[in-house]
C-alpha positions in Angstrom: 50.3 -73.0 11.2 51.5 -70.3 13.5 52.4 -68.2 10.5 48.9 -68.5 9.2 47.4 -67.2 12.4 49.6 -64.2 12.4 48.6 -63.1 8.9 44.9 -63.6 9.5 44.8 -61.3 12.5 46.1 -58.2 10.6 43.3 -55.8 10.0 43.6 -53.4 7.0 43.2 -49.8 8.0 42.4 -48.6 4.3 38.6 -49.4 4.5 37.6 -46.4 6.7 39.7 -44.1 4.6 38.0 -45.3 1.5 34.6 -44.6 2.9 35.7 -41.0 3.7 37.1 -40.5 0.2 33.8 -41.8 -1.4 31.8 -39.5 0.9 33.9 -36.4 0.1 33.7 -37.2 -3.7 29.9 -37.5 -3.4 29.6 -34.2 -1.5 31.9 -32.4 -4.0 30.0 -33.8 -7.0 26.6 -32.8 -5.5 27.9 -29.3 -4.6 29.3 -28.9 -8.1 25.9 -29.8 -9.7 24.1 -27.2 -7.5 26.7 -24.6 -8.3 26.5 -25.3 -12.0 22.7 -24.7 -11.9 23.2 -21.5 -10.1 25.9 -20.1 -12.4 24.7 -21.3 -15.8 22.6 -18.7 -17.6 19.0 -19.7 -18.0 18.1 -21.2 -21.4 15.0 -20.2 -23.3 13.3 -22.7 -25.6 12.4 -21.7 -29.2 8.7 -21.3 -28.4 9.3 -18.8 -25.5 9.7 -15.1 -26.2 11.2 -12.4 -24.1 9.0 -9.4 -23.8 11.0 -6.2 -23.6 9.3 -3.3 -21.9 11.0 0.0 -22.1 10.1 2.9 -19.9 9.7 6.3 -21.6 12.4 8.9 -21.4 12.8 12.7 -22.1 13.4 12.1 -25.8 10.1 10.3 -26.3 7.3 12.3 -27.8 4.4 11.7 -25.4 0.9 13.1 -25.4 0.2 16.0 -23.0 -3.2 16.3 -21.3 -4.4 19.2 -19.0 -5.3 18.0 -15.5 -7.0 21.3 -14.5 -6.8 24.6 -12.7 -6.9 24.6 -9.0 -7.2 27.1 -6.2 -6.5 25.7 -2.7 -6.2 27.2 0.7 -2.7 26.5 2.1 -2.5 25.2 5.7 -0.8 28.3 7.1 -1.9 29.3 10.6 -3.5 32.5 9.3 -5.6 30.6 6.9 -5.5 33.4 4.4 -2.8 32.1 2.0 -3.8 30.3 -1.1 -2.3 28.6 -4.1 -3.5 28.9 -7.7 -2.0 26.3 -10.0 -2.7 24.9 -13.4 -1.4 21.4 -14.0 -0.7 19.6 -17.3 0.5 16.0 -17.4 2.7 14.1 -19.9 1.2 10.6 -20.3 2.3 7.3 -21.5 0.9 3.8 -22.0 2.2 0.5 -23.3 2.2 1.7 -26.9 3.8 5.1 -26.2 6.5 4.6 -28.9 3.8 4.5 -31.5 2.4 8.0 -30.6 5.2 9.8 -32.4 4.4 7.9 -35.6 0.8 8.8 -35.7 -0.7 11.3 -38.2 -2.5 14.4 -36.9 -5.9 12.7 -37.3 -4.7 9.6 -35.5 -3.2 11.7 -32.7 -6.6 13.4 -32.3 -8.1 9.9 -31.9 -5.4 9.0 -29.4 -6.2 12.1 -27.4 -9.9 11.1 -27.4 -8.8 7.7 -26.1 -6.9 9.4 -23.3 -10.0 11.5 -22.5 -12.1 8.4 -22.4 -9.6 6.5 -20.3 -9.1 9.3 -17.7 -12.7 10.3 -17.6 -13.8 8.0 -14.8 -10.7 9.0 -12.8 -11.3 12.8 -13.0 -12.9 13.1 -9.5 -10.1 11.1 -7.9 -7.5 13.1 -9.8 -9.0 16.4 -8.6 -9.3 15.2 -5.0 -5.7 14.0 -4.9 -4.4 17.3 -6.3 -6.6 19.4 -3.9 -5.8 17.3 -0.8 -2.0 17.1 -1.6 -1.7 20.8 -2.2 -3.9 22.0 0.7 -1.7 20.2 3.2 1.2 22.4 2.2 2.2 25.6 3.9 3.4 28.6 1.9 7.0 27.9 2.7 6.6 24.4 1.3 5.4 25.5 -2.1 7.7 28.5 -2.7 11.1 27.7 -4.4 12.4 25.5 -7.1 13.2 22.4 -5.0 9.8 22.6 -3.3 8.1 22.7 -6.7 10.0 19.6 -7.8 9.1 17.8 -4.6 5.4 18.7 -5.2 5.6 17.4 -8.8 7.1 14.1 -7.6 4.5 13.7 -4.9 1.6 14.5 -7.2 2.9 12.1 -9.9 3.2 9.2 -7.4 -0.2 9.9 -5.8 -1.9 10.3 -9.2 -0.4 7.1 -10.7 -1.7 5.1 -7.8 -5.2 6.4 -8.5 -5.1 5.8 -12.3 -6.5 2.4 -13.1 -6.7 2.6 -16.9 -4.2 2.3 -19.6 -2.4 5.6 -19.1 0.2 6.6 -16.5 1.8 10.0 -15.8 5.3 10.4 -16.9 5.8 14.0 -15.9 3.8 17.0 -14.5 4.0 20.6 -15.7 2.9 23.6 -13.8 1.6 26.0 -16.4 0.4 28.5 -13.8 1.7 28.8 -10.2 0.7 31.7 -7.9 1.0 31.8 -4.1 -1.0 34.6 -2.5 
């Protein structure tokens, strides 16, 4: 009987190690599942479509629309300097790729659509151009880099004001005189 008591008091030390192994296996499996969802590309079902929207580039034939002729006083201290500028904009909309495929009659209709779309925004467009340019000093409008900066600023400001279908892709100065 003494032998039976000696064997019954021995405690196995494998049980706590087994709990740790199961815990680490569970954590590794859970982490692997999360990692797999992050790394696997998203699947698209047959009924879903991917809508590709391409921004216009220099090679695209886009409609050109005159913005207007402007004479503004520059903000020089003397107050006698002014800028006379004529601005034309290259416009685009969601269907800009179709413009190059239109016949001359259809292009005329498209230009009428532009006129109709921009019509309500004309006062805001003129106000933005006048206020943007009249804040400039003569030194800020003379020179190639300054003209590019003005084009960028006008384009950003005008696109924020346009709420219709068309947006401005580029701005052209067709007349630019500082006096």
